[in-house]
C-alpha positions in Angstrom: -168.7 -154.4 -118.3 -166.6 -157.2 -119.7 -163.2 -158.2 -118.4 -160.8 -157.6 -121.3 -157.2 -158.9 -121.4 -154.3 -158.7 -123.8 -154.5 -157.2 -127.2 -158.2 -157.0 -127.2 -158.0 -154.8 -124.1 -155.5 -152.4 -125.7 -157.7 -152.0 -128.7 -160.7 -151.2 -126.5 -158.7 -148.6 -124.7 -157.4 -147.1 -128.0 -161.0 -147.0 -129.4 -162.2 -145.2 -126.2 -159.3 -142.7 -126.4 -160.2 -142.0 -130.1 -163.9 -141.5 -129.3 -163.1 -139.2 -126.4 -160.6 -137.2 -128.5 -163.3 -136.6 -131.1 -165.8 -135.5 -128.6 -163.6 -133.2 -126.6 -162.2 -130.0 -128.3 -159.3 -127.9 -127.2 -160.1 -125.1 -124.9 -157.6 -122.3 -124.4 -157.9 -119.7 -121.6 -158.7 -116.1 -122.3 -155.5 -114.0 -122.7 -157.0 -111.3 -120.4 -157.7 -113.9 -117.8 -154.1 -115.3 -118.1 -152.5 -111.8 -117.8 -154.7 -110.9 -114.8 -153.8 -114.2 -113.1 -150.1 -113.7 -113.8 -150.3 -110.2 -112.3 -152.0 -111.4 -109.2 -149.6 -114.3 -108.7 -146.5 -112.0 -109.1 -147.9 -109.6 -106.6 -148.8 -112.3 -104.0 -146.7 -112.6 -100.8 -145.9 -116.2 -101.4 -144.4 -115.5 -104.8 -142.4 -112.7 -103.4 -141.0 -114.9 -100.6 -140.2 -117.7 -103.0 -138.2 -115.2 -105.2 -136.4 -113.9 -102.1 -135.6 -117.4 -100.9 -134.4 -118.4 -104.3 -132.1 -115.3 -104.5 -130.7 -116.1 -101.1 -130.1 -119.7 -102.1 -128.3 -118.8 -105.3 -126.2 -116.2 -103.5 -125.2 -118.6 -100.7 -124.2 -121.3 -103.3 -122.2 -118.7 -105.2 -120.4 -117.7 -102.0 -119.8 -121.3 -101.0 -118.3 -122.0 -104.4 -116.1 -118.9 -104.2 -114.8 -119.9 -100.7 -114.1 -123.4 -101.8 -112.1 -122.2 -104.8 -110.3 -119.6 -102.7 -109.4 -122.3 -100.1 -108.2 -124.7 -102.8 -106.0 -121.9 -104.3 -104.6 -120.9 -100.9 -103.9 -124.6 -100.1 -102.2 -125.1 -103.4 -99.9 -122.1 -102.9 -99.1 -122.7 -99.2 -99.0 -126.5 -99.1 -95.8 -127.9 -97.6 -93.2 -128.7 -100.3 -91.3 -131.9 -100.3 -88.9 -131.4 -97.4 -85.7 -133.4 -97.2 -86.0 -136.2 -94.8 -83.6 -136.2 -91.8 
């Protein structure tokens, strides 16, 4: 195989891509296979645990946001006012 550089190399690659694109046709999976695979994945233990962990993660972030907002509100209401200096 020759060593190709620069523009000549890019045309060789483009020609190769075009030839491969003409030889290879699109293959789509069988819809029955896809639905069966989806069903098996949803019922797997790993998928269930990922969903549980995701739900716990979202709930903890929501609780954290709520607590931060509550703390900010309490601080804004209770913060010391400008007291007169002695």
